[in-house]
VEXNUDREN-272925 format. One record per residue (C-alpha): residue in three letters; x, y, z; residue number from 1. Coordinates in Angstrom, 3 decimals. Example, Ala and Ser with C-alpha at 12.3 -4.5 7.8 and 13.67 -1.06 7.14 Angstrom:
+-----+----------+----------+----------+-----+
! res !        u !        v !        w !   n !
+-----+----------+----------+----------+-----+
! ALA !   12.300 !   -4.500 !    7.800 !   1 !
! SER !   13.670 !   -1.060 !    7.140 !   2 !
+-----+----------+----------+----------+-----+
end
This chain:
+-----+----------+----------+----------+-----+
! res !        u !        v !        w !   n !
+-----+----------+----------+----------+-----+
! UNK !  126.009 !  101.186 !   76.022 !   1 !
! UNK !  122.274 !  100.453 !   75.841 !   2 !
! UNK !  120.976 !   96.996 !   76.733 !   3 !
! UNK !  117.408 !   95.867 !   76.120 !   4 !
! UNK !  117.748 !   93.116 !   78.722 !   5 !
! UNK !  115.461 !   93.848 !   81.670 !   6 !
! UNK !  116.648 !   93.376 !   85.222 !   7 !
! UNK !  114.759 !   91.201 !   87.675 !   8 !
! UNK !  113.307 !   94.301 !   89.370 !   9 !
! UNK !  112.143 !   95.663 !   86.028 !  10 !
! UNK !  110.440 !   92.394 !   85.194 !  11 !
! UNK !  108.604 !   92.492 !   88.529 !  12 !
! UNK !  107.521 !   96.077 !   87.811 !  13 !
! UNK !  106.445 !   95.068 !   84.317 !  14 !
! UNK !  104.415 !   92.150 !   85.630 !  15 !
! UNK !  102.672 !   94.287 !   88.249 !  16 !
! UNK !  101.804 !   96.922 !   85.667 !  17 !
! UNK !  100.580 !   94.302 !   83.198 !  18 !
! UNK !   98.274 !   92.748 !   85.797 !  19 !
! UNK !   96.885 !   96.148 !   86.794 !  20 !
! UNK !   96.263 !   96.957 !   83.146 !  21 !
! UNK !   94.578 !   93.637 !   82.448 !  22 !
! UNK !   92.465 !   93.606 !   85.605 !  23 !
! UNK !   91.612 !   97.271 !   86.131 !  24 !
! UNK !   91.999 !   99.162 !   82.853 !  25 !
! UNK !   91.152 !   96.817 !   79.966 !  26 !
! UNK !   87.790 !   95.548 !   81.299 !  27 !
! UNK !   86.311 !   99.069 !   81.389 !  28 !
! UNK !   88.176 !  100.623 !   78.455 !  29 !
! UNK !   85.273 !  100.232 !   76.018 !  30 !
! UNK !   82.824 !  101.688 !   78.536 !  31 !
! UNK !   84.921 !  104.797 !   79.136 !  32 !
! UNK !   85.422 !  105.133 !   75.393 !  33 !
! UNK !   81.702 !  104.883 !   74.695 !  34 !
! UNK !   80.737 !  107.311 !   77.464 !  35 !
! UNK !   83.770 !  109.573 !   77.075 !  36 !
! UNK !   84.001 !  109.313 !   80.857 !  37 !
! UNK !   87.017 !  109.951 !   83.042 !  38 !
! UNK !   88.354 !  106.832 !   84.865 !  39 !
! UNK !   88.396 !  108.313 !   88.370 !  40 !
! UNK !   88.586 !  104.940 !   90.159 !  41 !
! UNK !   91.472 !  103.760 !   87.999 !  42 !
! UNK !   93.391 !  106.969 !   88.615 !  43 !
! UNK !   93.004 !  106.619 !   92.371 !  44 !
! UNK !   94.021 !  102.949 !   92.306 !  45 !
! UNK !   97.058 !  103.753 !   90.176 !  46 !
! UNK !   98.126 !  106.449 !   92.622 !  47 !
! UNK !   97.892 !  104.036 !   95.535 !  48 !
! UNK !  100.000 !  101.447 !   93.696 !  49 !
! UNK !  102.650 !  103.953 !   92.663 !  50 !
! UNK !  101.686 !  103.733 !   88.986 !  51 !
! UNK !  101.274 !  107.494 !   88.721 !  52 !
! UNK !  103.728 !  110.338 !   89.347 !  53 !
! UNK !  106.210 !  107.877 !   87.905 !  54 !
! UNK !  109.247 !  110.074 !   87.307 !  55 !
! UNK !  108.678 !  112.531 !   90.155 !  56 !
! UNK !  111.066 !  112.658 !   93.112 !  57 !
! UNK !  110.138 !  110.509 !   96.136 !  58 !
! UNK !  111.071 !  113.479 !   98.346 !  59 !
! UNK !  107.837 !  115.086 !   97.123 !  60 !
! UNK !  105.753 !  111.911 !   97.026 !  61 !
! UNK !  106.593 !  110.642 !   93.560 !  62 !
! UNK !  107.450 !  107.079 !   92.587 !  63 !
! UNK !  110.981 !  108.079 !   91.636 !  64 !
! UNK !  111.299 !  105.631 !   88.751 !  65 !
! UNK !  114.018 !  105.929 !   86.169 !  66 !
! UNK !  112.756 !  106.988 !   82.748 !  67 !
! UNK !  113.329 !  103.472 !   81.415 !  68 !
! UNK !  111.362 !  101.923 !   84.282 !  69 !
! UNK !  108.578 !  104.455 !   83.728 !  70 !
! UNK !  108.433 !  103.593 !   80.017 !  71 !
! UNK !  108.119 !   99.903 !   80.880 !  72 !
! UNK !  105.151 !  100.734 !   83.117 !  73 !
! UNK !  103.491 !  103.028 !   80.576 !  74 !
! UNK !  103.648 !  100.450 !   77.774 !  75 !
! UNK !  101.795 !   97.964 !   79.954 !  76 !
! UNK !   99.157 !  100.485 !   81.012 !  77 !
! UNK !   98.602 !  101.652 !   77.438 !  78 !
! UNK !   97.990 !   98.091 !   76.288 !  79 !
! UNK !   94.864 !   98.334 !   78.442 !  80 !
! UNK !   93.759 !  101.770 !   77.233 !  81 !
! UNK !   95.783 !  104.554 !   75.664 !  82 !
! UNK !   93.353 !  107.282 !   76.721 !  83 !
! UNK !   93.408 !  106.219 !   80.340 !  84 !
! UNK !   97.195 !  106.099 !   80.244 !  85 !
! UNK !   97.394 !  109.622 !   78.826 !  86 !
! UNK !   95.573 !  110.697 !   81.976 !  87 !
! UNK !   97.801 !  108.576 !   84.211 !  88 !
! UNK !  100.991 !  110.274 !   82.995 !  89 !
! UNK !   99.392 !  113.717 !   83.254 !  90 !
! UNK !  101.225 !  114.595 !   86.454 !  91 !
! UNK !  104.583 !  113.647 !   84.965 !  92 !
! UNK !  103.829 !  116.424 !   82.466 !  93 !
! UNK !  101.886 !  118.879 !   84.610 !  94 !
! UNK !  104.330 !  118.874 !   87.527 !  95 !
! UNK !  107.513 !  118.576 !   85.460 !  96 !
! UNK !  108.013 !  122.355 !   84.966 !  97 !
! UNK !  108.270 !  122.741 !   88.737 !  98 !
! UNK !  110.529 !  119.694 !   89.083 !  99 !
! UNK !  112.777 !  121.045 !   86.318 ! 100 !
! UNK !  112.964 !  124.757 !   87.141 ! 101 !
! UNK !  111.260 !  125.345 !   90.491 ! 102 !
! UNK !  112.912 !  126.254 !   93.766 ! 103 !
! UNK !  112.917 !  123.889 !   96.720 ! 104 !
! UNK !  110.139 !  125.971 !   98.274 ! 105 !
! UNK !  108.060 !  125.697 !   95.101 ! 106 !
! UNK !  108.561 !  121.948 !   94.929 ! 107 !
! UNK !  107.335 !  121.612 !   98.484 ! 108 !
! UNK !  104.422 !  123.948 !   97.787 ! 109 !
! UNK !  103.299 !  122.840 !   94.322 ! 110 !
! UNK !  104.410 !  119.220 !   93.862 ! 111 !
! UNK !  104.180 !  117.564 !   97.276 ! 112 !
! UNK !  100.585 !  118.647 !   98.122 ! 113 !
! UNK !   99.192 !  117.532 !   94.761 ! 114 !
! UNK !  100.673 !  114.065 !   95.143 ! 115 !
! UNK !   99.872 !  113.823 !   98.847 ! 116 !
! UNK !   96.221 !  114.702 !   98.182 ! 117 !
! UNK !   96.083 !  112.213 !   95.279 ! 118 !
! UNK !   95.418 !  115.094 !   92.945 ! 119 !
! UNK !   96.085 !  115.964 !   89.331 ! 120 !
! UNK !   97.940 !  118.790 !   87.620 ! 121 !
! UNK !   97.753 !  120.037 !   84.032 ! 122 !
! UNK !  100.298 !  121.411 !   81.580 ! 123 !
! UNK !   98.829 !  124.453 !   79.816 ! 124 !
! UNK !  100.745 !  125.450 !   76.696 ! 125 !
! UNK !   98.543 !  125.015 !   73.614 ! 126 !
! UNK !   96.233 !  127.854 !   72.604 ! 127 !
! UNK !   93.503 !  128.280 !   69.957 ! 128 !
! UNK !   95.907 !  130.270 !   67.772 ! 129 !
! UNK !   99.168 !  128.679 !   68.913 ! 130 !
! UNK !   99.370 !  124.924 !   68.464 ! 131 !
! UNK !  102.788 !  123.744 !   67.341 ! 132 !
! UNK !  104.062 !  127.332 !   67.410 ! 133 !
! UNK !  104.830 !  127.220 !   71.120 ! 134 !
! UNK !  106.551 !  130.608 !   71.028 ! 135 !
! UNK !  103.392 !  132.207 !   69.662 ! 136 !
! UNK !  101.300 !  132.052 !   72.837 ! 137 !
! UNK !   99.121 !  135.108 !   73.373 ! 138 !
! UNK !   97.998 !  134.534 !   76.949 ! 139 !
! UNK !   99.183 !  137.700 !   78.639 ! 140 !
! UNK !  100.837 !  138.380 !   81.980 ! 141 !
! UNK !  100.618 !  141.959 !   83.197 ! 142 !
! UNK !  102.787 !  143.023 !   86.108 ! 143 !
! UNK !  100.926 !  144.308 !   89.159 ! 144 !
! UNK !  101.868 !  144.816 !   92.793 ! 145 !
! UNK !  102.835 !  141.469 !   94.298 ! 146 !
! UNK !  102.732 !  139.537 !   91.029 ! 147 !
! UNK !  100.808 !  139.440 !   87.763 ! 148 !
! UNK !   97.369 !  139.417 !   86.176 ! 149 !
! UNK !   96.781 !  136.576 !   83.706 ! 150 !
! UNK !   94.412 !  136.883 !   80.751 ! 151 !
! UNK !   94.019 !  134.437 !   77.881 ! 152 !
! UNK !   92.857 !  131.002 !   76.865 ! 153 !
! UNK !   94.344 !  127.544 !   76.593 ! 154 !
! UNK !   93.011 !  124.688 !   74.493 ! 155 !
! UNK !   93.006 !  120.862 !   74.600 ! 156 !
! UNK !   94.394 !  120.633 !   78.121 ! 157 !
! UNK !   94.634 !  117.088 !   79.498 ! 158 !
! UNK !   93.051 !  116.376 !   82.912 ! 159 !
! UNK !   92.023 !  120.029 !   83.259 ! 160 !
! UNK !   88.511 !  119.214 !   84.452 ! 161 !
! UNK !   89.932 !  117.280 !   87.429 ! 162 !
! UNK !   93.187 !  119.127 !   88.098 ! 163 !
! UNK !   94.009 !  121.014 !   91.284 ! 164 !
! UNK !   96.516 !  123.295 !   89.582 ! 165 !
! UNK !   97.823 !  124.343 !   86.199 ! 166 !
! UNK !  101.319 !  125.088 !   84.933 ! 167 !
! UNK !  100.463 !  127.936 !   82.555 ! 168 !
! UNK !  102.729 !  129.435 !   79.914 ! 169 !
! UNK !  102.026 !  133.066 !   79.119 ! 170 !
! UNK !  103.925 !  136.069 !   77.799 ! 171 !
! UNK !  104.848 !  139.460 !   79.152 ! 172 !
! UNK !  105.021 !  140.802 !   75.599 ! 173 !
! UNK !  103.666 !  139.024 !   72.520 ! 174 !
! UNK !  106.192 !  140.765 !   70.263 ! 175 !
! UNK !  109.055 !  139.127 !   72.169 ! 176 !
! UNK !  107.797 !  135.620 !   71.356 ! 177 !
! UNK !  109.875 !  133.022 !   73.259 ! 178 !
! UNK !  111.914 !  135.695 !   75.035 ! 179 !
! UNK !  108.807 !  137.032 !   76.750 ! 180 !
! UNK !  107.350 !  133.711 !   77.890 ! 181 !
! UNK !  106.950 !  132.814 !   81.562 ! 182 !
! UNK !  105.702 !  129.782 !   83.475 ! 183 !
! UNK !  103.309 !  130.373 !   86.362 ! 184 !
! UNK !  101.397 !  128.041 !   88.664 ! 185 !
! UNK !   97.661 !  128.700 !   88.847 ! 186 !
! UNK !   95.200 !  127.261 !   91.357 ! 187 !
! UNK !   92.368 !  125.620 !   89.422 ! 188 !
! UNK !   89.832 !  127.262 !   91.756 ! 189 !
! UNK !   91.274 !  130.766 !   91.528 ! 190 !
! UNK !   88.900 !  133.620 !   90.724 ! 191 !
! UNK !   88.742 !  134.173 !   86.974 ! 192 !
! UNK !   89.506 !  130.571 !   85.956 ! 193 !
! UNK !   86.771 !  129.069 !   83.767 ! 194 !
! UNK !   86.791 !  125.540 !   82.376 ! 195 !
! UNK !   85.445 !  124.840 !   78.904 ! 196 !
! UNK !   83.312 !  121.911 !   77.856 ! 197 !
! UNK !   84.625 !  118.373 !   77.870 ! 198 !
! UNK !   85.794 !  117.816 !   74.284 ! 199 !
! UNK !   84.056 !  115.080 !   72.302 ! 200 !
! UNK !   87.103 !  113.480 !   70.699 ! 201 !
! UNK !   87.623 !  110.889 !   67.964 ! 202 !
! UNK !   89.835 !  108.725 !   70.163 ! 203 !
! UNK !   91.434 !  108.508 !   73.604 ! 204 !
! UNK !   88.008 !  109.444 !   74.903 ! 205 !
! UNK !   88.735 !  108.356 !   78.488 ! 206 !
! UNK !   91.153 !  111.265 !   78.753 ! 207 !
! UNK !   89.577 !  114.497 !   79.981 ! 208 !
! UNK !   90.349 !  117.318 !   77.533 ! 209 !
! UNK !   89.077 !  120.892 !   77.842 ! 210 !
! UNK !   89.873 !  124.501 !   77.174 ! 211 !
! UNK !   90.555 !  126.957 !   79.994 ! 212 !
! UNK !   89.919 !  130.710 !   80.083 ! 213 !
! UNK !   91.830 !  133.031 !   82.408 ! 214 !
! UNK !   90.094 !  136.332 !   83.083 ! 215 !
! UNK !   92.239 !  138.774 !   85.081 ! 216 !
! UNK !   93.514 !  135.975 !   87.350 ! 217 !
! UNK !   95.922 !  137.207 !   90.017 ! 218 !
! UNK !   99.205 !  135.295 !   90.117 ! 219 !
! UNK !  101.509 !  135.764 !   93.091 ! 220 !
! UNK !  105.168 !  136.488 !   92.366 ! 221 !
! UNK !  105.903 !  133.315 !   94.335 ! 222 !
! UNK !  104.098 !  131.319 !   91.638 ! 223 !
! UNK !  106.540 !  132.284 !   88.891 ! 224 !
! UNK !  108.629 !  129.214 !   88.016 ! 225 !
! UNK !  112.117 !  130.150 !   86.918 ! 226 !
! UNK !  112.914 !  133.679 !   85.799 ! 227 !
! UNK !  110.829 !  135.959 !   83.600 ! 228 !
! UNK !  111.426 !  135.129 !   79.944 ! 229 !
! UNK !  112.518 !  131.554 !   80.700 ! 230 !
! UNK !  109.112 !  129.953 !   80.148 ! 231 !
! UNK !  109.878 !  128.768 !   76.632 ! 232 !
! UNK !  112.995 !  126.936 !   77.795 ! 233 !
! UNK !  111.015 !  125.342 !   80.621 ! 234 !
! UNK !  108.237 !  124.258 !   78.245 ! 235 !
! UNK !  110.668 !  122.661 !   75.798 ! 236 !
! UNK !  112.590 !  120.947 !   78.604 ! 237 !
! UNK !  109.299 !  119.577 !   79.944 ! 238 !
! UNK !  108.225 !  118.209 !   76.565 ! 239 !
! UNK !  111.669 !  116.690 !   76.031 ! 240 !
! UNK !  111.400 !  115.055 !   79.460 ! 241 !
! UNK !  107.992 !  113.457 !   78.904 ! 242 !
! UNK !  108.411 !  112.471 !   75.240 ! 243 !
! UNK !  109.617 !  108.897 !   75.938 ! 244 !
! UNK !  106.489 !  108.319 !   78.048 ! 245 !
! UNK !  104.274 !  109.627 !   75.259 ! 246 !
! UNK !  106.042 !  107.325 !   72.803 ! 247 !
! UNK !  105.554 !  104.402 !   75.188 ! 248 !
! UNK !  101.785 !  104.880 !   74.999 ! 249 !
! UNK !  102.041 !  104.314 !   71.253 ! 250 !
! UNK !  104.119 !  101.184 !   71.842 ! 251 !
! UNK !  101.553 !   99.724 !   74.229 ! 252 !
! UNK !   98.754 !  100.445 !   71.804 ! 253 !
! UNK !  100.723 !   98.883 !   68.947 ! 254 !
! UNK !  101.345 !   95.759 !   70.951 ! 255 !
! UNK !   97.674 !   95.324 !   71.770 ! 256 !
! UNK !   96.634 !   95.844 !   68.152 ! 257 !
! UNK !   99.235 !   93.323 !   66.982 ! 258 !
! UNK !   98.110 !   90.756 !   69.556 ! 259 !
! UNK !   94.489 !   91.092 !   68.488 ! 260 !
! UNK !   95.403 !   90.840 !   64.802 ! 261 !
! UNK !   97.615 !   87.794 !   65.287 ! 262 !
! UNK !   95.026 !   85.949 !   67.370 ! 263 !
! UNK !   92.212 !   86.719 !   64.936 ! 264 !
! UNK !   94.286 !   85.741 !   61.890 ! 265 !
! UNK !   94.985 !   82.347 !   63.458 ! 266 !
! UNK !   91.312 !   81.683 !   64.164 ! 267 !
! UNK !   89.556 !   83.196 !   61.145 ! 268 !
! UNK !   89.172 !   81.006 !   58.077 ! 269 !
! UNK !   88.593 !   82.180 !   54.522 ! 270 !
! UNK !   88.260 !   79.860 !   51.528 ! 271 !
! UNK !   88.792 !   76.910 !   53.820 ! 272 !
! UNK !   92.033 !   77.916 !   55.489 ! 273 !
! UNK !   93.215 !   80.249 !   58.265 ! 274 !
! UNK !   94.130 !   83.803 !   57.306 ! 275 !
! UNK !   97.676 !   83.071 !   58.432 ! 276 !
! UNK !   98.072 !   80.770 !   55.431 ! 277 !
! UNK !   97.935 !   83.754 !   53.074 ! 278 !
! UNK !  101.253 !   85.417 !   52.320 ! 279 !
! UNK !   99.790 !   88.932 !   52.340 ! 280 !
! UNK !   98.595 !   88.408 !   55.921 ! 281 !
! UNK !  101.946 !   86.917 !   56.886 ! 282 !
! UNK !  103.735 !   89.957 !   55.457 ! 283 !
! UNK !  101.391 !   92.344 !   57.267 ! 284 !
! UNK !  101.982 !   90.596 !   60.574 ! 285 !
! UNK !  105.729 !   90.516 !   59.974 ! 286 !
! UNK !  105.801 !   94.271 !   59.324 ! 287 !
! UNK !  103.721 !   94.916 !   62.424 ! 288 !
! UNK !  105.982 !   92.804 !   64.630 ! 289 !
! UNK !  109.096 !   94.471 !   63.231 ! 290 !
! UNK !  107.755 !   98.003 !   63.676 ! 291 !
! UNK !  106.562 !   97.189 !   67.176 ! 292 !
! UNK !  109.979 !   95.912 !   68.195 ! 293 !
! UNK !  111.731 !   98.882 !   66.577 ! 294 !
! UNK !  109.404 !  101.310 !   68.347 ! 295 !
! UNK !  110.091 !   99.781 !   71.726 ! 296 !
! UNK !  113.857 !   99.784 !   71.229 ! 297 !
! UNK !  113.849 !  103.428 !   70.103 ! 298 !
! UNK !  111.858 !  104.382 !   73.186 ! 299 !
! UNK !  114.081 !  102.423 !   75.550 ! 300 !
! UNK !  117.201 !  103.905 !   73.973 ! 301 !
! UNK !  115.839 !  107.440 !   74.458 ! 302 !
! UNK !  114.913 !  106.599 !   78.051 ! 303 !
! UNK !  118.330 !  105.108 !   78.770 ! 304 !
! UNK !  120.014 !  108.271 !   77.470 ! 305 !
! UNK !  117.865 !  110.373 !   79.772 ! 306 !
! UNK !  118.741 !  108.156 !   82.729 ! 307 !
! UNK !  122.441 !  108.588 !   81.985 ! 308 !
! UNK !  122.003 !  112.352 !   81.912 ! 309 !
! UNK !  122.756 !  112.534 !   78.198 ! 310 !
! UNK !  120.975 !  114.900 !   75.832 ! 311 !
! UNK !  118.248 !  112.765 !   74.287 ! 312 !
! UNK !  116.290 !  115.231 !   72.151 ! 313 !
! UNK !  117.104 !  113.481 !   68.875 ! 314 !
! UNK !  116.544 !  109.986 !   70.256 ! 315 !
! UNK !  113.267 !  110.835 !   71.982 ! 316 !
! UNK !  111.919 !  112.747 !   68.983 ! 317 !
! UNK !  112.726 !  109.838 !   66.686 ! 318 !
! UNK !  111.078 !  107.475 !   69.155 ! 319 !
! UNK !  107.892 !  109.518 !   69.427 ! 320 !
! UNK !  107.591 !  110.052 !   65.682 ! 321 !
! UNK !  108.335 !  106.461 !   64.695 ! 322 !
! UNK !  106.262 !  104.847 !   67.452 ! 323 !
! UNK !  103.222 !  107.021 !   66.724 ! 324 !
! UNK !  103.321 !  106.309 !   62.986 ! 325 !
! UNK !  103.852 !  102.619 !   63.684 ! 326 !
! UNK !  100.865 !  102.577 !   66.032 ! 327 !
! UNK !   98.643 !  104.122 !   63.384 ! 328 !
! UNK !   99.798 !  101.629 !   60.766 ! 329 !
! UNK !   99.586 !   98.569 !   63.012 ! 330 !
! UNK !   96.127 !   99.508 !   64.286 ! 331 !
! UNK !   94.879 !  100.207 !   60.757 ! 332 !
! UNK !   96.266 !   96.872 !   59.550 ! 333 !
! UNK !   94.562 !   95.160 !   62.482 ! 334 !
! UNK !   91.230 !   96.607 !   61.355 ! 335 !
! UNK !   91.968 !   95.410 !   57.824 ! 336 !
! UNK !   92.741 !   91.878 !   59.014 ! 337 !
! UNK !   89.480 !   91.821 !   60.971 ! 338 !
! UNK !   87.691 !   92.950 !   57.814 ! 339 !
! UNK !   84.106 !   94.079 !   58.320 ! 340 !
! UNK !   84.235 !   93.002 !   61.948 ! 341 !
! UNK !   87.133 !   95.366 !   62.519 ! 342 !
! UNK !   84.905 !   98.291 !   61.585 ! 343 !
! UNK !   82.361 !   97.401 !   64.254 ! 344 !
! UNK !   82.499 !   98.827 !   67.782 ! 345 !
! UNK !   81.706 !   95.374 !   69.122 ! 346 !
! UNK !   85.306 !   94.453 !   68.284 ! 347 !
! UNK !   88.318 !   96.127 !   69.927 ! 348 !
! UNK !   90.512 !   97.174 !   67.014 ! 349 !
! UNK !   88.473 !  100.135 !   65.750 ! 350 !
! UNK !   89.043 !  101.864 !   69.113 ! 351 !
! UNK !   92.758 !  101.217 !   68.827 ! 352 !
! UNK !   92.825 !  102.829 !   65.387 ! 353 !
! UNK !   91.020 !  105.919 !   66.703 ! 354 !
! UNK !   93.289 !  106.105 !   69.730 ! 355 !
! UNK !   96.414 !  105.765 !   67.588 ! 356 !
! UNK !   95.644 !  108.888 !   65.568 ! 357 !
! UNK !   96.057 !  110.990 !   68.710 ! 358 !
! UNK !   99.620 !  109.706 !   69.103 ! 359 !
! UNK !  100.529 !  111.321 !   65.789 ! 360 !
! UNK !   99.215 !  114.708 !   66.940 ! 361 !
! UNK !   99.771 !  114.863 !   70.700 ! 362 !
! UNK !  102.577 !  117.124 !   72.001 ! 363 !
! UNK !  103.487 !  118.220 !   68.492 ! 364 !
! UNK !  102.355 !  116.498 !   65.276 ! 365 !
! UNK !  104.751 !  114.133 !   63.601 ! 366 !
! UNK !  105.338 !  116.546 !   60.717 ! 367 !
! UNK !  106.808 !  118.984 !   63.238 ! 368 !
! UNK !  108.716 !  116.182 !   64.939 ! 369 !
! UNK !  110.429 !  115.450 !   61.631 ! 370 !
! UNK !  111.478 !  119.084 !   61.325 ! 371 !
! UNK !  112.934 !  118.838 !   64.829 ! 372 !
! UNK !  114.803 !  115.668 !   63.882 ! 373 !
! UNK !  116.227 !  117.354 !   60.795 ! 374 !
! UNK !  117.288 !  120.420 !   62.798 ! 375 !
! UNK !  119.101 !  118.236 !   65.326 ! 376 !
! UNK !  120.878 !  116.358 !   62.557 ! 377 !
! UNK !  121.909 !  119.495 !   60.716 ! 378 !
! UNK !  123.124 !  121.246 !   63.840 ! 379 !
! UNK !  125.124 !  118.162 !   64.825 ! 380 !
! UNK !  126.679 !  118.056 !   61.360 ! 381 !
+-----+----------+----------+----------+-----+
end
């Protein structure tokens, strides 16, 4: 049974995260957005407070939070800045393949040092010709003595410009599709690794996003996570694991947009009365509040399933899809309520609208998420 009632410990965690977001993230969010600059100081502060590496095992330096606790934290952080929060959960994604499928030796070698050194790791799946078609990766692993040679390119990789290591998904044979895929750990400073330019994005501009090229990079056999041909399963398990956190970013953004819209509607007068006196504004705010609450409950339900060890693919996919669409709608309505002011960068809601669009695309666009939902329903039936 799922309960939305927070425990006392969860409320303390929520309050700490909310204060960090309000004091450290929100005041500089517009600056990082304008400059498209990476929030290095915020990342380091979050690490020190245990607001990064949220779901990773304490045995390797992680915070060891339950998925529900982590989602509570992420919502608060995202209310300060969604782009910054995408960076802050980067290790929960980039180190998850090792946590899920790595050996004890690999966890000690590839998770613990990154966290101990207050470093970052990146998840490298998407390619220029393989976006939502995860099985269609063309980055190639060629067997050589002692390991492999990696050649290929990855695209739109979060935190890649600051990461110490990459979890890279590549294939032994393109014709085998998912059956040929492997997961390997690559040192960011290895010979043959070249970072692309920092992408100039529409939204979530505080998040560092780049392409990576691998030119005949040697990969030790010890860096293969799981067995050969199991990379696709590891990638999907990783995305399933992190999806509630991704959805929580959308919830935090939605909440902030709703708060701005509600406050402005109370203060702004048109034709001699506050905007809140107009039924169309009341209806817009009511829809926003309802969708916000529904988004949060879907996310928490998916997180609770994960914490109980239940299969939560359907719940987490619904949560991500619904929360992302809700964020886009709520942020757009907030701009509309602000009117002309909402279109100006001097006011906060235009950034929220730009940031929200990323939620509908990130880790699989919502059109694909709906196909996944339908497949789960049909297979269950």
